[in-house]
ROVEX-174310 format. One line per field, with one value per residue (C-alpha): residue number from 1; x negated, z negated, y negated; residue in three letters. Coordinates in Angstrom, 1 decimal. Layout:
# residues N
k <- c(NUM,...)
u <- c(X,...)
w <- c(Z,...)
v <- c(Y,...)
r <- c(ALA,...)
# end
This chain:
# residues 214
k <- c(1,2,3,4,5,6,7,8,9,10,11,12,13,14,15,16,17,18,19,20,21,22,23,24,25,26,27,28,29,30,31,32,33,34,35,36,37,38,39,40,41,42,43,44,45,46,47,48,49,50,51,52,53,54,55,56,57,58,59,60,61,62,63,64,65,66,67,68,69,70,71,72,73,74,75,76,77,78,79,80,81,82,83,84,85,86,87,88,89,90,91,92,93,94,95,96,97,98,99,100,101,102,103,104,105,106,107,108,109,110,111,112,113,114,115,116,117,118,119,120,121,122,123,124,125,126,127,128,129,130,131,132,133,134,135,136,137,138,139,140,141,142,143,144,145,146,147,148,149,150,151,152,153,154,155,156,157,158,159,160,161,162,163,164,165,166,167,168,169,170,171,172,173,174,175,176,177,178,179,180,181,182,183,184,185,186,187,188,189,190,191,192,193,194,195,196,197,198,199,200,201,202,203,204,205,206,207,208,209,210,211,212,213,214)
u <- c(-156.4,-156.8,-159.4,-162.1,-161.1,-162.1,-163.5,-162.0,-163.8,-162.2,-160.3,-162.0,-164.4,-163.1,-162.2,-163.5,-161.6,-160.4,-161.3,-163.4,-162.4,-161.9,-158.4,-157.2,-154.0,-153.0,-151.5,-152.6,-149.4,-150.3,-147.2,-148.3,-151.9,-150.7,-148.5,-151.3,-153.7,-151.4,-152.5,-156.1,-157.6,-160.3,-159.1,-159.8,-157.4,-157.2,-155.0,-153.1,-152.2,-148.8,-145.9,-142.8,-140.0,-137.3,-136.7,-133.3,-130.7,-133.2,-131.7,-133.1,-134.4,-136.0,-137.7,-139.1,-140.4,-141.9,-143.7,-145.0,-146.5,-147.9,-149.7,-151.2,-152.2,-153.8,-156.2,-156.7,-158.0,-160.8,-161.4,-160.7,-162.3,-160.1,-156.8,-154.6,-151.4,-148.9,-145.6,-142.8,-139.5,-136.4,-133.2,-129.9,-126.7,-123.8,-124.9,-127.5,-131.2,-132.6,-136.3,-138.6,-136.9,-140.0,-138.3,-136.4,-133.3,-133.4,-133.9,-130.9,-128.8,-129.8,-128.8,-125.6,-124.8,-125.6,-123.8,-121.2,-122.2,-124.4,-127.5,-129.7,-133.5,-135.3,-138.9,-140.8,-144.1,-146.7,-149.9,-152.5,-155.5,-157.2,-154.8,-152.2,-149.3,-146.9,-143.8,-140.8,-138.3,-136.9,-133.5,-132.5,-129.0,-128.7,-125.4,-125.9,-124.1,-121.5,-124.0,-123.1,-125.0,-126.7,-127.9,-129.3,-131.0,-132.6,-133.8,-135.4,-137.1,-138.5,-139.8,-140.3,-139.5,-140.2,-142.3,-139.8,-137.0,-133.8,-135.3,-136.1,-138.9,-137.6,-140.7,-139.9,-136.9,-135.2,-134.0,-131.5,-129.8,-128.6,-125.4,-126.9,-129.2,-129.5,-132.8,-134.9,-138.0,-138.0,-141.2,-139.7,-137.8,-141.1,-142.6,-144.5,-142.7,-145.2,-143.3,-143.2,-146.8,-148.2,-146.3,-148.0,-151.4,-151.0,-150.4,-153.7,-155.6,-155.6,-153.6,-154.1,-154.1,-156.9,-156.9,-155.4,-158.6,-160.3)
w <- c(71.2,68.3,68.4,65.8,62.5,62.5,59.1,56.8,54.0,50.8,48.8,45.7,44.7,43.6,39.9,37.5,37.5,41.1,43.7,46.5,49.5,52.6,52.9,56.5,57.4,60.8,62.0,63.1,61.8,59.7,57.5,56.6,56.1,53.7,51.8,51.4,50.2,47.2,45.7,45.3,47.0,49.6,53.0,56.7,59.7,62.9,65.9,66.7,70.4,70.1,72.5,70.6,73.0,71.4,72.8,74.3,71.6,68.8,65.7,64.0,61.1,63.3,65.4,62.4,60.9,64.1,64.8,61.3,61.5,65.0,64.0,60.9,62.8,65.7,63.2,61.0,64.0,64.4,60.6,59.1,55.7,55.2,53.6,56.4,56.0,58.9,58.8,61.2,60.9,63.0,62.8,63.4,64.0,64.4,67.1,68.6,67.8,67.7,68.6,68.5,70.5,72.3,73.4,71.8,73.9,72.8,69.1,69.2,70.9,68.2,65.3,67.1,67.2,63.5,62.0,59.5,60.0,58.3,59.7,58.3,58.4,58.0,57.0,57.3,55.6,56.3,54.4,55.7,53.6,55.1,55.1,53.1,54.7,52.5,54.1,53.0,54.5,52.6,53.8,53.4,54.1,55.0,55.3,57.4,56.8,59.3,61.0,63.6,66.9,65.9,62.6,64.5,67.1,64.3,62.4,65.5,66.5,63.0,62.3,65.8,64.6,68.0,66.8,64.2,64.6,63.7,64.6,61.1,58.6,55.2,53.4,54.8,55.7,57.1,53.6,54.1,56.8,54.4,52.4,50.5,50.7,49.1,48.8,46.3,47.4,48.0,50.3,52.6,54.6,55.3,56.7,54.1,51.1,48.3,45.6,47.8,48.9,45.4,44.6,47.5,46.5,42.9,44.2,46.0,43.0,44.2,41.6,42.1,38.2,37.7,36.2,32.8,30.9,29.0)
v <- c(73.4,71.0,68.3,68.4,66.7,63.0,62.1,59.6,57.9,59.3,56.7,58.0,60.7,64.1,64.2,66.7,70.0,69.7,72.3,70.6,72.8,70.7,69.4,68.5,66.8,68.1,64.8,61.4,59.8,56.7,57.3,60.8,59.7,56.9,59.4,61.9,59.2,58.7,62.1,60.9,63.9,63.5,64.7,64.5,64.2,66.2,65.8,69.0,69.0,70.7,70.2,69.0,69.8,72.0,75.5,76.3,76.7,75.9,74.4,71.4,73.4,76.0,73.3,71.4,74.7,75.9,72.6,72.2,75.7,75.2,72.0,73.5,76.7,74.8,73.0,76.1,78.0,75.4,75.1,78.5,77.6,74.5,74.0,72.6,70.6,70.4,68.7,67.8,66.0,66.4,64.3,65.8,63.8,66.1,68.5,66.2,66.1,62.5,62.1,59.0,56.3,54.9,51.7,48.8,49.7,53.3,52.4,50.1,52.8,55.3,53.0,52.1,55.8,56.3,53.3,54.3,57.9,60.6,62.1,64.9,64.6,67.9,67.6,70.8,71.5,74.2,74.7,77.2,78.3,81.3,84.3,82.4,80.4,78.4,76.9,75.0,72.5,69.5,68.1,64.4,63.3,59.6,57.7,54.5,51.2,50.0,47.7,45.1,45.0,41.8,43.3,46.3,44.1,41.9,45.0,46.6,43.3,42.8,46.3,47.9,51.5,52.9,55.9,57.0,59.6,57.8,54.4,53.1,52.9,54.0,52.7,49.2,47.2,50.3,51.0,48.2,50.2,52.8,53.1,56.1,59.0,62.4,64.4,66.3,64.5,60.7,60.9,63.5,60.9,59.0,62.1,64.2,65.7,65.2,67.0,70.1,69.6,69.3,72.5,74.3,72.8,74.0,77.6,77.3,75.9,72.3,70.5,66.7,66.4,68.9,72.4,71.5,71.6,68.8)
r <- c(UNK,UNK,UNK,UNK,UNK,UNK,UNK,UNK,UNK,UNK,UNK,UNK,UNK,UNK,UNK,UNK,UNK,UNK,UNK,UNK,UNK,UNK,UNK,UNK,UNK,UNK,UNK,UNK,UNK,UNK,UNK,UNK,UNK,UNK,UNK,UNK,UNK,UNK,UNK,UNK,UNK,UNK,UNK,UNK,UNK,UNK,UNK,UNK,UNK,UNK,UNK,UNK,UNK,UNK,UNK,UNK,UNK,UNK,UNK,UNK,UNK,UNK,UNK,UNK,UNK,UNK,UNK,UNK,UNK,UNK,UNK,UNK,UNK,UNK,UNK,UNK,UNK,UNK,UNK,UNK,UNK,UNK,UNK,UNK,UNK,UNK,UNK,UNK,UNK,UNK,UNK,UNK,UNK,UNK,UNK,UNK,UNK,UNK,UNK,UNK,UNK,UNK,UNK,UNK,UNK,UNK,UNK,UNK,UNK,UNK,UNK,UNK,UNK,UNK,UNK,UNK,UNK,UNK,UNK,UNK,UNK,UNK,UNK,UNK,UNK,UNK,UNK,UNK,UNK,UNK,UNK,UNK,UNK,UNK,UNK,UNK,UNK,UNK,UNK,UNK,UNK,UNK,UNK,UNK,UNK,UNK,UNK,UNK,UNK,UNK,UNK,UNK,UNK,UNK,UNK,UNK,UNK,UNK,UNK,UNK,UNK,UNK,UNK,UNK,UNK,UNK,UNK,UNK,UNK,UNK,UNK,UNK,UNK,UNK,UNK,UNK,UNK,UNK,UNK,UNK,UNK,UNK,UNK,UNK,UNK,UNK,UNK,UNK,UNK,UNK,UNK,UNK,UNK,UNK,UNK,UNK,UNK,UNK,UNK,UNK,UNK,UNK,UNK,UNK,UNK,UNK,UNK,UNK,UNK,UNK,UNK,UNK,UNK,UNK)
# end
């Protein structure tokens, strides 16, 4: 059962021409909250209490999609009149799923495994508004540099990416770990694909730029 939404002070007042239905981010992630703030829409946050363990044989894409939907649905049940945003990201390296490391040692081990290799980050998005459910998944492929153990240790010590799948923060120094990346949405890797999200919001009449009128 999701907790009630905890209110945030809007960063700005709703602009003329923008639908003022309540928008709720079904996540307490500070990274997703910062990304959603960029759209300039007032919103609240709620903590969806959803277990994140993969099901037996579940693929990375299926896991990300299931969790994004479960988070949004948990909050939507408590707030049926709101527009609820759920998102989840899963990292796949070969046949392995990489979760949040949780410790310095585990973060260093993840980055040691990824150095010189590619990993795919699947960021799933689910937006629920009453009877409507909009879902999509944005893949990002990252090729990591051939980092030394000392470089990995220095990075982890400086940025402490212990709550990030893949053990890096792409919005910070983590970008220095990459040789290259491929994605249709540069914010997907941080945790909330804003291009895909604004597309969903437009379908629901919530264009951050307004309704096109003067």
